[in-house]
Biopython code that builds the backbone (N, CA, C, O; Angstrom):
import numpy as np
from Bio.PDB.StructureBuilder import StructureBuilder

atoms = [
    (1, "MET", "N", (0.563, -0.970, -0.166)),
    (1, "MET", "CA", (0.103, -0.259, 0.011)),
    (1, "MET", "C", (0.897, 1.624, -0.132)),
    (1, "MET", "O", (1.626, 1.737, 0.854)),
    (2, "ALA", "N", (0.932, 2.599, -0.755)),
    (2, "ALA", "CA", (0.989, 3.790, -1.328)),
    (2, "ALA", "C", (1.339, 4.507, 0.118)),
    (2, "ALA", "O", (1.469, 3.587, 0.926)),
    (3, "ALA", "N", (1.422, 5.025, 0.384)),
    (3, "ALA", "CA", (1.943, 6.247, 0.879)),
    (3, "ALA", "C", (1.017, 7.856, 0.778)),
    (3, "ALA", "O", (1.482, 8.711, 0.024)),
    (4, "ALA", "N", (0.178, 8.060, 1.293)),
    (4, "ALA", "CA", (0.079, 9.121, 0.434)),
    (4, "ALA", "C", (0.467, 10.160, 0.592)),
    (4, "ALA", "O", (0.093, 10.593, 1.681)),
    (5, "LYS", "N", (1.266, 11.072, -0.143)),
    (5, "LYS", "CA", (2.038, 12.407, -0.213)),
    (5, "LYS", "C", (0.843, 13.711, 0.263)),
    (5, "LYS", "O", (-0.335, 14.039, 0.120)),
    (6, "LEU", "N", (2.266, 14.173, 0.984)),
    (6, "LEU", "CA", (0.899, 15.424, 2.055)),
    (6, "LEU", "C", (1.779, 16.742, 1.150)),
    (6, "LEU", "O", (2.966, 16.886, 0.857)),
    (7, "MET", "N", (0.693, 17.466, 0.931)),
    (7, "MET", "CA", (0.591, 18.608, 0.035)),
    (7, "MET", "C", (0.336, 19.400, 0.614)),
    (7, "MET", "O", (-0.703, 19.260, 1.258)),
    (8, "THR", "N", (1.144, 20.802, 0.772)),
    (8, "THR", "CA", (0.775, 21.921, 0.988)),
    (8, "THR", "C", (-0.253, 22.233, 0.448)),
    (8, "THR", "O", (-0.730, 21.567, -0.472)),
    (9, "LEU", "N", (-0.937, 23.596, 1.042)),
    (9, "LEU", "CA", (-2.267, 23.826, 0.807)),
    (9, "LEU", "C", (-1.506, 25.477, -1.036)),
    (9, "LEU", "O", (-2.004, 25.791, -2.117)),
    (10, "GLN", "N", (-0.692, 25.751, -0.561)),
    (10, "GLN", "CA", (-0.355, 26.297, -1.696)),
    (10, "GLN", "C", (0.146, 25.494, -2.845)),
    (10, "GLN", "O", (0.496, 26.179, -3.806)),
    (11, "ASP", "N", (0.290, 23.935, -3.003)),
    (11, "ASP", "CA", (0.382, 23.495, -4.043)),
    (11, "ASP", "C", (-1.305, 22.566, -4.199)),
    (11, "ASP", "O", (-1.396, 21.684, -5.053)),
    (12, "ARG", "N", (-1.978, 22.753, -3.695)),
    (12, "ARG", "CA", (-3.384, 22.324, -3.940)),
    (12, "ARG", "C", (-3.954, 23.617, -4.794)),
    (12, "ARG", "O", (-4.683, 23.577, -5.784)),
    (13, "ILE", "N", (-3.469, 24.654, -4.195)),
    (13, "ILE", "CA", (-4.663, 25.822, -4.758)),
    (13, "ILE", "C", (-4.039, 25.787, -6.579)),
    (13, "ILE", "O", (-4.656, 25.946, -7.632)),
    (14, "LEU", "N", (-2.379, 25.470, -6.260)),
    (14, "LEU", "CA", (-1.626, 25.113, -7.247)),
    (14, "LEU", "C", (-2.429, 24.906, -8.820)),
    (14, "LEU", "O", (-2.670, 25.520, -9.860)),
    (15, "GLN", "N", (-2.669, 23.352, -8.038)),
    (15, "GLN", "CA", (-3.181, 22.809, -9.146)),
    (15, "GLN", "C", (-5.243, 22.667, -9.083)),
    (15, "GLN", "O", (-6.072, 21.862, -9.507)),
    (16, "ILE", "N", (-5.271, 23.816, -8.389)),
    (16, "ILE", "CA", (-7.352, 24.452, -9.029)),
    (16, "ILE", "C", (-7.031, 25.068, -9.773)),
    (16, "ILE", "O", (-7.521, 24.598, -10.800)),
    (17, "ASP", "N", (-5.984, 26.647, -10.217)),
    (17, "ASP", "CA", (-5.887, 27.642, -11.103)),
    (17, "ASP", "C", (-4.194, 28.131, -10.818)),
    (17, "ASP", "O", (-3.999, 27.706, -9.679)),
    (18, "HIS", "N", (-3.443, 28.520, -11.086)),
    (18, "HIS", "CA", (-2.165, 28.436, -11.107)),
    (18, "HIS", "C", (-1.821, 30.894, -10.342)),
    (18, "HIS", "O", (-1.021, 31.444, -9.585)),
    (19, "ILE", "N", (-3.029, 31.377, -11.227)),
    (19, "ILE", "CA", (-3.913, 32.509, -11.194)),
    (19, "ILE", "C", (-3.735, 32.906, -9.500)),
    (19, "ILE", "O", (-3.053, 33.724, -8.883)),
    (20, "GLN", "N", (-4.935, 31.653, -9.054)),
    (20, "GLN", "CA", (-5.306, 32.056, -7.119)),
    (20, "GLN", "C", (-4.121, 31.857, -6.901)),
    (20, "GLN", "O", (-3.503, 32.816, -6.439)),
    (21, "ALA", "N", (-3.256, 30.382, -7.177)),
    (21, "ALA", "CA", (-2.111, 30.328, -6.233)),
    (21, "ALA", "C", (-1.266, 31.323, -6.544)),
    (21, "ALA", "O", (-0.811, 30.663, -7.478)),
    (22, "ARG", "N", (-0.646, 32.319, -6.601)),
    (22, "ARG", "CA", (-0.076, 33.521, -6.616)),
    (22, "ARG", "C", (-0.062, 34.243, -5.528)),
    (22, "ARG", "O", (0.595, 34.513, -4.523)),
    (23, "ARG", "N", (-1.837, 34.638, -6.572)),
    (23, "ARG", "CA", (-2.444, 35.549, -5.720)),
    (23, "ARG", "C", (-1.844, 35.383, -3.902)),
    (23, "ARG", "O", (-1.476, 36.039, -2.927)),
    (24, "TYR", "N", (-2.170, 33.590, -4.542)),
    (24, "TYR", "CA", (-2.288, 33.591, -2.658)),
    (24, "TYR", "C", (-1.542, 34.036, -2.423)),
    (24, "TYR", "O", (-1.650, 35.242, -2.198)),
    (25, "SER", "N", (-0.133, 33.332, -2.295)),
    (25, "SER", "CA", (1.160, 33.098, -2.101)),
    (25, "SER", "C", (1.676, 35.266, -1.488)),
    (25, "SER", "O", (2.270, 35.744, -0.522)),
    (26, "LYS", "N", (0.941, 35.907, -2.840)),
    (26, "LYS", "CA", (1.362, 37.409, -2.279)),
    (26, "LYS", "C", (0.881, 38.101, -1.229)),
    (26, "LYS", "O", (1.517, 38.970, -0.633)),
    (27, "LEU", "N", (-0.802, 37.566, -0.845)),
    (27, "LEU", "CA", (-1.358, 37.746, 0.356)),
    (27, "LEU", "C", (0.103, 37.830, 1.861)),
    (27, "LEU", "O", (1.051, 37.102, 2.152)),
    (28, "ALA", "N", (-0.619, 39.469, 2.586)),
    (28, "ALA", "CA", (-0.532, 40.103, 3.807)),
    (28, "ALA", "C", (-0.709, 39.215, 5.080)),
    (28, "ALA", "O", (-1.891, 39.554, 5.147)),
    (29, "GLU", "N", (-0.585, 38.444, 6.063)),
    (29, "GLU", "CA", (0.037, 37.839, 7.257)),
    (29, "GLU", "C", (-1.714, 37.184, 7.751)),
    (29, "GLU", "O", (-2.133, 36.031, 7.860)),
    (30, "ASP", "N", (-2.602, 38.973, 8.021)),
    (30, "ASP", "CA", (-3.730, 38.941, 8.059)),
    (30, "ASP", "C", (-4.535, 37.913, 6.878)),
    (30, "ASP", "O", (-5.449, 37.106, 7.047)),
    (31, "SER", "N", (-4.050, 38.168, 6.067)),
    (31, "SER", "CA", (-5.141, 38.240, 4.694)),
    (31, "SER", "C", (-5.335, 36.768, 4.312)),
    (31, "SER", "O", (-6.321, 36.045, 4.171)),
    (32, "MET", "N", (-4.188, 36.628, 4.213)),
    (32, "MET", "CA", (-3.251, 35.044, 4.381)),
    (32, "MET", "C", (-4.444, 34.041, 5.033)),
    (32, "MET", "O", (-5.199, 33.274, 4.436)),
    (33, "GLU", "N", (-4.319, 34.372, 6.709)),
    (33, "GLU", "CA", (-4.979, 34.211, 7.539)),
    (33, "GLU", "C", (-6.409, 33.339, 7.561)),
    (33, "GLU", "O", (-6.663, 32.260, 8.098)),
    (34, "ILE", "N", (-6.902, 33.873, 7.088)),
    (34, "ILE", "CA", (-8.610, 34.569, 6.294)),
    (34, "ILE", "C", (-8.908, 33.721, 5.574)),
    (34, "ILE", "O", (-9.828, 32.954, 5.855)),
    (35, "ALA", "N", (-7.962, 33.598, 4.052)),
    (35, "ALA", "CA", (-8.110, 33.206, 3.143)),
    (35, "ALA", "C", (-7.285, 31.891, 3.108)),
    (35, "ALA", "O", (-7.042, 31.576, 1.944)),
    (36, "THR", "N", (-6.879, 31.196, 3.843)),
    (36, "THR", "CA", (-6.470, 30.126, 4.101)),
    (36, "THR", "C", (-7.368, 29.273, 4.928)),
    (36, "THR", "O", (-7.548, 28.094, 4.621)),
    (37, "GLN", "N", (-8.024, 29.896, 6.115)),
    (37, "GLN", "CA", (-10.123, 29.387, 6.952)),
    (37, "GLN", "C", (-10.018, 29.029, 6.015)),
    (37, "GLN", "O", (-9.144, 28.182, 5.827)),
    (38, "GLY", "N", (-10.989, 29.550, 4.725)),
    (38, "GLY", "CA", (-11.531, 30.095, 3.584)),
    (38, "GLY", "C", (-11.825, 28.676, 3.153)),
    (38, "GLY", "O", (-12.629, 27.799, 3.468)),
    (39, "ILE", "N", (-10.434, 28.888, 1.961)),
    (39, "ILE", "CA", (-9.492, 27.707, 1.161)),
    (39, "ILE", "C", (-10.403, 26.336, 1.865)),
    (39, "ILE", "O", (-11.246, 25.652, 1.285)),
    (40, "ILE", "N", (-9.941, 26.210, 3.235)),
    (40, "ILE", "CA", (-9.651, 24.910, 3.523)),
    (40, "ILE", "C", (-10.947, 24.459, 3.431)),
    (40, "ILE", "O", (-11.485, 23.655, 2.669)),
    (41, "ARG", "N", (-11.286, 25.021, 4.203)),
    (41, "ARG", "CA", (-13.496, 25.133, 4.532)),
    (41, "ARG", "C", (-14.105, 24.574, 2.932)),
    (41, "ARG", "O", (-15.165, 23.977, 2.742)),
    (42, "HIS", "N", (-13.377, 24.858, 2.196)),
    (42, "HIS", "CA", (-14.168, 24.813, 0.574)),
    (42, "HIS", "C", (-13.682, 23.380, 0.182)),
    (42, "HIS", "O", (-14.510, 22.538, -0.166)),
    (43, "LEU", "N", (-11.919, 23.005, 0.251)),
    (43, "LEU", "CA", (-11.567, 21.915, -0.509)),
    (43, "LEU", "C", (-12.501, 21.256, 0.472)),
    (43, "LEU", "O", (-13.288, 20.416, 0.038)),
    (44, "ARG", "N", (-12.485, 21.620, 2.023)),
    (44, "ARG", "CA", (-13.305, 20.069, 2.420)),
    (44, "ARG", "C", (-14.518, 19.500, 2.327)),
    (44, "ARG", "O", (-14.791, 18.321, 2.552)),
    (45, "ALA", "N", (-15.430, 20.591, 1.900)),
    (45, "ALA", "CA", (-17.231, 20.986, 1.491)),
    (45, "ALA", "C", (-16.502, 19.975, 0.309)),
    (45, "ALA", "O", (-16.286, 18.771, 0.452)),
    (46, "CYS", "N", (-16.232, 20.681, -0.713)),
    (46, "CYS", "CA", (-15.698, 19.293, -2.065)),
    (46, "CYS", "C", (-15.074, 18.523, -1.072)),
    (46, "CYS", "O", (-15.565, 19.121, -0.115)),
    (47, "ALA", "N", (-14.377, 17.667, -0.563)),
    (47, "ALA", "CA", (-14.587, 16.273, -0.706)),
    (47, "ALA", "C", (-15.418, 15.329, 0.284)),
    (47, "ALA", "O", (-15.349, 14.135, 0.574)),
    (48, "ARG", "N", (-16.085, 16.200, 0.602)),
    (48, "ARG", "CA", (-17.084, 15.582, 1.882)),
    (48, "ARG", "C", (-18.290, 15.964, 0.326)),
    (48, "ARG", "O", (-19.295, 16.311, 0.947)),
    (49, "MET", "N", (-18.563, 16.040, -0.748)),
    (49, "MET", "CA", (-19.398, 16.106, -1.775)),
    (49, "MET", "C", (-19.198, 15.464, -3.128)),
    (49, "MET", "O", (-19.767, 15.313, -4.209)),
    (50, "GLU", "N", (-17.783, 15.088, -2.313)),
    (50, "GLU", "CA", (-17.123, 14.410, -3.803)),
    (50, "GLU", "C", (-17.041, 15.210, -5.005)),
    (50, "GLU", "O", (-16.762, 14.459, -5.939)),
    (51, "VAL", "N", (-17.156, 16.325, -5.359)),
    (51, "VAL", "CA", (-16.692, 17.805, -6.228)),
    (51, "VAL", "C", (-15.778, 18.459, -6.533)),
    (51, "VAL", "O", (-15.591, 19.472, -5.860)),
    (52, "ASN", "N", (-15.026, 18.219, -7.435)),
    (52, "ASN", "CA", (-14.128, 19.514, -8.095)),
    (52, "ASN", "C", (-13.927, 20.121, -6.878)),
    (52, "ASN", "O", (-14.530, 19.628, -5.924)),
    (53, "PRO", "N", (-13.009, 21.365, -6.628)),
    (53, "PRO", "CA", (-13.147, 22.186, -5.626)),
    (53, "PRO", "C", (-13.165, 23.608, -6.832)),
    (53, "PRO", "O", (-12.543, 23.489, -7.888)),
    (54, "ASP", "N", (-14.032, 25.049, -6.473)),
    (54, "ASP", "CA", (-14.073, 25.511, -7.851)),
    (54, "ASP", "C", (-13.334, 27.127, -7.927)),
    (54, "ASP", "O", (-13.590, 28.046, -7.149)),
    (55, "ALA", "N", (-12.236, 27.181, -9.232)),
    (55, "ALA", "CA", (-11.585, 28.486, -9.209)),
    (55, "ALA", "C", (-11.830, 29.103, -8.786)),
    (55, "ALA", "O", (-11.261, 29.642, -7.837)),
    (56, "SER", "N", (-12.964, 29.392, -9.343)),
    (56, "SER", "CA", (-14.191, 31.158, -8.673)),
    (56, "SER", "C", (-14.142, 31.025, -7.551)),
    (56, "SER", "O", (-13.666, 31.954, -6.899)),
    (57, "ALA", "N", (-14.614, 29.813, -6.858)),
    (57, "ALA", "CA", (-14.290, 30.250, -5.173)),
    (57, "ALA", "C", (-13.171, 30.693, -4.850)),
    (57, "ALA", "O", (-13.197, 31.713, -4.161)),
    (58, "VAL", "N", (-11.794, 30.108, -5.219)),
    (58, "VAL", "CA", (-11.625, 30.502, -4.243)),
    (58, "VAL", "C", (-11.429, 31.676, -4.467)),
    (58, "VAL", "O", (-11.809, 32.434, -3.575)),
    (59, "ARG", "N", (-10.757, 32.332, -5.745)),
    (59, "ARG", "CA", (-10.898, 33.421, -5.879)),
    (59, "ARG", "C", (-11.622, 34.308, -5.654)),
    (59, "ARG", "O", (-11.404, 35.518, -5.604)),
    (60, "GLU", "N", (-12.330, 33.856, -5.538)),
    (60, "GLU", "CA", (-14.238, 34.830, -4.192)),
    (60, "GLU", "C", (-13.383, 34.978, -2.702)),
    (60, "GLU", "O", (-13.214, 36.103, -2.231)),
    (61, "ILE", "N", (-12.872, 33.783, -2.017)),
    (61, "ILE", "CA", (-12.163, 33.402, -0.904)),
    (61, "ILE", "C", (-11.222, 34.326, -0.593)),
    (61, "ILE", "O", (-10.915, 34.643, 0.557)),
    (62, "ILE", "N", (-10.756, 34.767, -1.589)),
    (62, "ILE", "CA", (-8.753, 35.438, -1.188)),
    (62, "ILE", "C", (-9.310, 37.310, -1.962)),
    (62, "ILE", "O", (-8.503, 38.228, -2.100)),
    (63, "ASP", "N", (-10.313, 37.372, -2.209)),
    (63, "ASP", "CA", (-10.842, 38.694, -2.682)),
    (63, "ASP", "C", (-11.478, 39.102, -1.366)),
    (63, "ASP", "O", (-11.209, 40.120, -0.728)),
    (64, "ASP", "N", (-12.081, 38.460, -1.151)),
    (64, "ASP", "CA", (-13.102, 39.011, 0.518)),
    (64, "ASP", "C", (-11.757, 39.098, 1.419)),
    (64, "ASP", "O", (-11.607, 40.106, 2.108)),
    (65, "ALA", "N", (-10.607, 37.906, 1.441)),
    (65, "ALA", "CA", (-9.992, 37.951, 2.784)),
    (65, "ALA", "C", (-9.203, 39.321, 2.240)),
    (65, "ALA", "O", (-8.666, 40.077, 3.049)),
    (66, "LEU", "N", (-9.179, 39.558, 0.920)),
    (66, "LEU", "CA", (-8.516, 41.209, 0.618)),
    (66, "LEU", "C", (-8.631, 42.805, 1.808)),
    (66, "LEU", "O", (-7.809, 43.486, 2.420)),
    (67, "ASN", "N", (-10.085, 42.811, 1.639)),
    (67, "ASN", "CA", (-11.266, 43.104, 1.790)),
    (67, "ASN", "C", (-11.205, 42.783, 3.178)),
    (67, "ASN", "O", (-11.789, 43.639, 3.843)),
    (68, "GLY", "N", (-10.651, 41.751, 3.942)),
    (68, "GLY", "CA", (-10.991, 41.931, 5.141)),
    (68, "GLY", "C", (-12.068, 40.708, 6.103)),
    (68, "GLY", "O", (-12.019, 40.169, 7.209)),
    (69, "ARG", "N", (-13.195, 40.704, 4.644)),
    (69, "ARG", "CA", (-13.382, 39.520, 5.555)),
    (69, "ARG", "C", (-13.448, 38.174, 5.074)),
    (69, "ARG", "O", (-12.845, 37.739, 4.093)),
    (70, "ARG", "N", (-14.283, 37.494, 5.887)),
    (70, "ARG", "CA", (-14.539, 36.260, 5.887)),
    (70, "ARG", "C", (-16.091, 35.927, 5.255)),
    (70, "ARG", "O", (-17.102, 36.617, 5.125)),
    (71, "VAL", "N", (-15.715, 34.367, 4.900)),
    (71, "VAL", "CA", (-16.788, 34.600, 3.837)),
    (71, "VAL", "C", (-17.977, 33.012, 4.348)),
    (71, "VAL", "O", (-18.964, 32.522, 3.799)),
    (72, "PHE", "N", (-17.157, 32.640, 5.717)),
    (72, "PHE", "CA", (-17.874, 31.693, 6.698)),
    (72, "PHE", "C", (-18.268, 32.174, 7.630)),
    (72, "PHE", "O", (-17.789, 33.248, 7.995)),
    (73, "ALA", "N", (-19.429, 31.459, 8.450)),
    (73, "ALA", "CA", (-19.431, 31.963, 9.848)),
    (73, "ALA", "C", (-19.189, 30.655, 11.155)),
    (73, "ALA", "O", (-19.437, 29.465, 11.354)),
    (74, "GLU", "N", (-18.463, 31.976, 11.887)),
    (74, "GLU", "CA", (-17.341, 30.504, 12.497)),
    (74, "GLU", "C", (-19.133, 30.010, 13.900)),
    (74, "GLU", "O", (-19.961, 30.793, 14.366)),
    (75, "THR", "N", (-19.012, 28.439, 14.095)),
    (75, "THR", "CA", (-18.693, 28.281, 15.420)),
    (75, "THR", "C", (-18.545, 27.725, 15.902)),
    (75, "THR", "O", (-18.229, 26.718, 15.267)),
    (76, "SER", "N", (-18.531, 27.543, 17.124)),
    (76, "SER", "CA", (-17.636, 26.316, 17.967)),
    (76, "SER", "C", (-17.351, 24.780, 17.267)),
    (76, "SER", "O", (-16.294, 24.148, 17.241)),
    (77, "ASN", "N", (-18.258, 24.535, 16.891)),
    (77, "ASN", "CA", (-18.291, 23.222, 16.055)),
    (77, "ASN", "C", (-17.753, 23.303, 13.981)),
    (77, "ASN", "O", (-18.175, 22.429, 13.224)),
    (78, "ASP", "N", (-17.163, 24.050, 13.644)),
    (78, "ASP", "CA", (-16.686, 24.287, 12.826)),
    (78, "ASP", "C", (-16.396, 23.077, 12.061)),
    (78, "ASP", "O", (-17.066, 22.215, 11.492)),
    (79, "LEU", "N", (-14.376, 23.471, 12.370)),
    (79, "LEU", "CA", (-12.961, 22.862, 12.732)),
    (79, "LEU", "C", (-13.941, 21.358, 12.940)),
    (79, "LEU", "O", (-13.825, 20.569, 12.003)),
    (80, "LEU", "N", (-14.593, 21.058, 13.739)),
    (80, "LEU", "CA", (-15.182, 19.163, 13.992)),
    (80, "LEU", "C", (-15.488, 19.136, 13.338)),
    (80, "LEU", "O", (-14.732, 18.378, 12.731)),
    (81, "ALA", "N", (-16.773, 19.626, 12.213)),
    (81, "ALA", "CA", (-17.504, 19.132, 11.932)),
    (81, "ALA", "C", (-17.064, 19.170, 9.593)),
    (81, "ALA", "O", (-17.758, 18.940, 8.603)),
    (82, "ALA", "N", (-15.616, 19.583, 9.811)),
    (82, "ALA", "CA", (-15.186, 20.644, 8.062)),
    (82, "ALA", "C", (-14.048, 19.597, 8.944)),
    (82, "ALA", "O", (-12.897, 19.450, 8.532)),
]
sb = StructureBuilder()
sb.init_structure("model")
sb.init_model(0)
sb.init_chain("A")
sb.init_seg("    ")
for serial, (resi, resn, name, xyz) in enumerate(atoms, 1):
    if name == "N":
        sb.init_residue(resn, " ", resi, " ")
    sb.init_atom(name, np.array(xyz, "f"), 0.0, 1.0, " ", f" {name:<3s}", serial, name[0])
structure = sb.get_structure()
């Protein structure tokens, strides 16, 4: 049985869309944290529903992070549910 290769979030975004990967890599610290949380949630939701991640959703998450907006509401169970 082959071991699963670990992949960075940057690499995963690069697989989705190279333009968004470049935008993500240029984010400042606060914006990067917001975008990271949103993108991870998007990837987990796509995995649960067995669909491919959407490049336009990643773009929107990054745009919102640049404006300081989180694209999701946090609850105490969000991290466990995602």
